[in-house]
KEVOLUM-680171 format. One line per field, with one value per atom (N, C-alpha, C): residue number from 1; residue in three letters; atom name; x, y, z. Coordinates in steps of 0.1 Angstrom, whole numbers. Example, Ala and Ser with C-alpha at 12.3 -4.5 7.8 and 13.67 -1.06 7.14 Angstrom:
REM residues 2
tinu: 1_1_1_2_2_2
drenkol: ALA_ALA_ALA_SER_SER_SER
loti: N_CA_C_N_CA_C
east: 132_123_132_128_137_129
north: -57_-45_-33_-22_-11_0
up: 78_78_78_71_71_79
//
This chain:
REM residues 81
tinu: 1_1_1_2_2_2_3_3_3_4_4_4_5_5_5_6_6_6_7_7_7_8_8_8_9_9_9_10_10_10_11_11_11_12_12_12_13_13_13_14_14_14_15_15_15_16_16_16_17_17_17_18_18_18_19_19_19_20_20_20_21_21_21_22_22_22_23_23_23_24_24_24_25_25_25_26_26_26_27_27_27_28_28_28_29_29_29_30_30_30_31_31_31_32_32_32_33_33_33_34_34_34_35_35_35_36_36_36_37_37_37_38_38_38_39_39_39_40_40_40_41_41_41_42_42_42_43_43_43_44_44_44_45_45_45_46_46_46_47_47_47_48_48_48_49_49_49_50_50_50_51_51_51_52_52_52_53_53_53_54_54_54_55_55_55_56_56_56_57_57_57_58_58_58_59_59_59_60_60_60_61_61_61_62_62_62_63_63_63_64_64_64_65_65_65_66_66_66_67_67_67_68_68_68_69_69_69_70_70_70_71_71_71_72_72_72_73_73_73_74_74_74_75_75_75_76_76_76_77_77_77_78_78_78_79_79_79_80_80_80_81_81_81
drenkol: MET_MET_MET_LYS_LYS_LYS_HIS_HIS_HIS_GLU_GLU_GLU_GLN_GLN_GLN_VAL_VAL_VAL_LEU_LEU_LEU_GLU_GLU_GLU_ALA_ALA_ALA_ILE_ILE_ILE_GLN_GLN_GLN_PRO_PRO_PRO_ILE_ILE_ILE_PHE_PHE_PHE_HIS_HIS_HIS_GLU_GLU_GLU_ILE_ILE_ILE_PHE_PHE_PHE_ASP_ASP_ASP_ASP_ASP_ASP_GLU_GLU_GLU_SER_SER_SER_LEU_LEU_LEU_ILE_ILE_ILE_ILE_ILE_ILE_THR_THR_THR_ASN_ASN_ASN_GLU_GLU_GLU_THR_THR_THR_ASN_ASN_ASN_ALA_ALA_ALA_ASP_ASP_ASP_ASP_ASP_ASP_ILE_ILE_ILE_GLU_GLU_GLU_GLU_GLU_GLU_TRP_TRP_TRP_ASP_ASP_ASP_SER_SER_SER_LEU_LEU_LEU_ALA_ALA_ALA_GLN_GLN_GLN_ILE_ILE_ILE_ASN_ASN_ASN_LEU_LEU_LEU_VAL_VAL_VAL_VAL_VAL_VAL_GLU_GLU_GLU_MET_MET_MET_GLU_GLU_GLU_LYS_LYS_LYS_LYS_LYS_LYS_PHE_PHE_PHE_SER_SER_SER_VAL_VAL_VAL_LYS_LYS_LYS_PHE_PHE_PHE_TYR_TYR_TYR_LEU_LEU_LEU_ASP_ASP_ASP_ASP_ASP_ASP_LEU_LEU_LEU_HIS_HIS_HIS_ASP_ASP_ASP_LEU_LEU_LEU_LYS_LYS_LYS_ASN_ASN_ASN_VAL_VAL_VAL_GLY_GLY_GLY_ASP_ASP_ASP_MET_MET_MET_VAL_VAL_VAL_ARG_ARG_ARG_LEU_LEU_LEU_VAL_VAL_VAL_LEU_LEU_LEU_ALA_ALA_ALA_LYS_LYS_LYS_VAL_VAL_VAL_SER_SER_SER_GLN_GLN_GLN
loti: N_CA_C_N_CA_C_N_CA_C_N_CA_C_N_CA_C_N_CA_C_N_CA_C_N_CA_C_N_CA_C_N_CA_C_N_CA_C_N_CA_C_N_CA_C_N_CA_C_N_CA_C_N_CA_C_N_CA_C_N_CA_C_N_CA_C_N_CA_C_N_CA_C_N_CA_C_N_CA_C_N_CA_C_N_CA_C_N_CA_C_N_CA_C_N_CA_C_N_CA_C_N_CA_C_N_CA_C_N_CA_C_N_CA_C_N_CA_C_N_CA_C_N_CA_C_N_CA_C_N_CA_C_N_CA_C_N_CA_C_N_CA_C_N_CA_C_N_CA_C_N_CA_C_N_CA_C_N_CA_C_N_CA_C_N_CA_C_N_CA_C_N_CA_C_N_CA_C_N_CA_C_N_CA_C_N_CA_C_N_CA_C_N_CA_C_N_CA_C_N_CA_C_N_CA_C_N_CA_C_N_CA_C_N_CA_C_N_CA_C_N_CA_C_N_CA_C_N_CA_C_N_CA_C_N_CA_C_N_CA_C_N_CA_C_N_CA_C_N_CA_C_N_CA_C_N_CA_C_N_CA_C_N_CA_C_N_CA_C_N_CA_C_N_CA_C_N_CA_C_N_CA_C
east: 184_188_204_211_225_229_244_247_243_252_252_235_228_214_210_210_209_213_229_240_231_228_219_206_198_187_187_197_199_205_209_216_206_195_186_180_184_179_189_197_211_210_205_202_191_182_173_173_184_184_195_203_215_213_201_198_207_214_226_223_219_218_230_243_260_261_257_264_259_275_277_284_274_280_289_296_302_299_307_306_319_325_334_328_318_313_307_312_308_306_301_298_310_321_334_330_325_329_316_306_295_291_294_299_280_270_259_252_261_258_259_247_252_239_239_226_214_208_195_195_206_205_207_215_215_201_192_179_171_174_164_171_183_187_180_179_176_163_153_136_134_140_139_146_153_157_148_144_132_121_118_106_107_120_124_120_126_130_119_110_102_107_117_124_122_128_129_141_149_161_161_170_169_184_184_194_206_205_217_219_212_217_225_220_228_243_244_254_267_269_281_283_277_275_288_299_307_308_301_300_289_288_275_274_286_290_282_285_277_265_257_243_238_244_242_241_249_252_240_234_223_213_211_195_194_205_205_203_210_206_190_184_173_163_166_157_155_164_166_162_156_151_137
north: 1941_1945_1945_1954_1955_1954_1947_1946_1958_1968_1982_1985_1983_1987_1977_1964_1957_1962_1964_1969_1983_1992_2004_2001_1990_1988_1981_1975_1968_1976_1986_1999_2001_2004_2008_1995_1985_1971_1969_1973_1975_1981_1996_2005_2003_1994_1992_1981_1971_1959_1962_1972_1977_1989_1994_2007_2016_2017_2029_2032_2048_2053_2057_2054_2060_2049_2037_2023_2023_2022_2021_2007_2002_1986_1987_1976_1974_1961_1957_1942_1933_1940_1934_1929_1940_1940_1928_1922_1911_1910_1898_1902_1904_1906_1908_1923_1929_1943_1951_1948_1949_1943_1948_1940_1935_1937_1935_1926_1921_1909_1898_1894_1878_1871_1858_1848_1854_1859_1868_1881_1889_1895_1891_1881_1873_1871_1861_1861_1870_1882_1894_1899_1900_1904_1895_1884_1873_1877_1879_1879_1889_1901_1914_1914_1911_1907_1899_1891_1880_1891_1899_1910_1917_1924_1932_1928_1917_1915_1903_1899_1888_1875_1871_1858_1850_1837_1828_1823_1823_1815_1801_1795_1783_1780_1768_1769_1769_1756_1757_1771_1780_1789_1798_1799_1808_1805_1792_1782_1789_1793_1799_1813_1820_1837_1840_1847_1850_1868_1875_1887_1895_1907_1913_1915_1913_1908_1894_1884_1873_1874_1882_1881_1889_1899_1907_1895_1891_1880_1870_1864_1857_1864_1874_1882_1885_1885_1886_1872_1861_1848_1846_1850_1846_1851_1867_1878_1870_1866_1861_1847_1841_1828_1829
up: 1296_1306_1310_1311_1314_1325_1324_1339_1347_1345_1352_1358_1345_1351_1362_1364_1374_1385_1385_1396_1404_1393_1398_1403_1398_1405_1417_1421_1436_1445_1440_1451_1460_1459_1470_1478_1473_1481_1491_1487_1499_1508_1503_1513_1524_1521_1529_1536_1531_1540_1550_1547_1561_1562_1561_1567_1563_1551_1551_1536_1537_1525_1520_1525_1520_1516_1517_1511_1495_1493_1475_1477_1464_1460_1448_1445_1433_1433_1422_1414_1425_1429_1442_1456_1459_1470_1478_1489_1492_1509_1516_1528_1535_1533_1543_1546_1533_1534_1542_1543_1552_1564_1577_1586_1591_1588_1590_1579_1572_1557_1565_1571_1577_1568_1576_1567_1564_1574_1576_1565_1562_1554_1540_1536_1525_1521_1530_1525_1521_1529_1526_1516_1510_1498_1487_1487_1480_1475_1485_1485_1478_1482_1474_1460_1458_1443_1437_1442_1436_1432_1443_1440_1429_1433_1420_1406_1405_1389_1386_1397_1394_1387_1395_1392_1407_1407_1413_1417_1427_1429_1436_1431_1441_1448_1458_1465_1458_1448_1436_1430_1430_1421_1432_1444_1453_1460_1459_1465_1461_1449_1443_1442_1451_1450_1459_1451_1461_1464_1455_1455_1449_1451_1442_1428_1421_1406_1403_1413_1407_1409_1419_1420_1408_1402_1392_1380_1378_1367_1366_1380_1381_1381_1382_1381_1365_1357_1342_1338_1343_1337_1340_1350_1355_1343_1342_1337_1321_1317_1304_1301_1307_1308_1302
//
């Protein structure tokens, strides 16, 4: 799986969590870019990504995430384990 494939695969998750079909995410997208992206939304994003990719994230994994690109790289690291 490649970076762009993961980014494309998580786009619908962001649409669902933020109830916005027009939302387009990029590697640089972060919580400052989406008004509704709060701690609860972050948890929902993580849970949905765990389900989508059949992986498990731990608190240490999530601590340094700064943007969507970091999330994609984390997914790729977990999928390749």
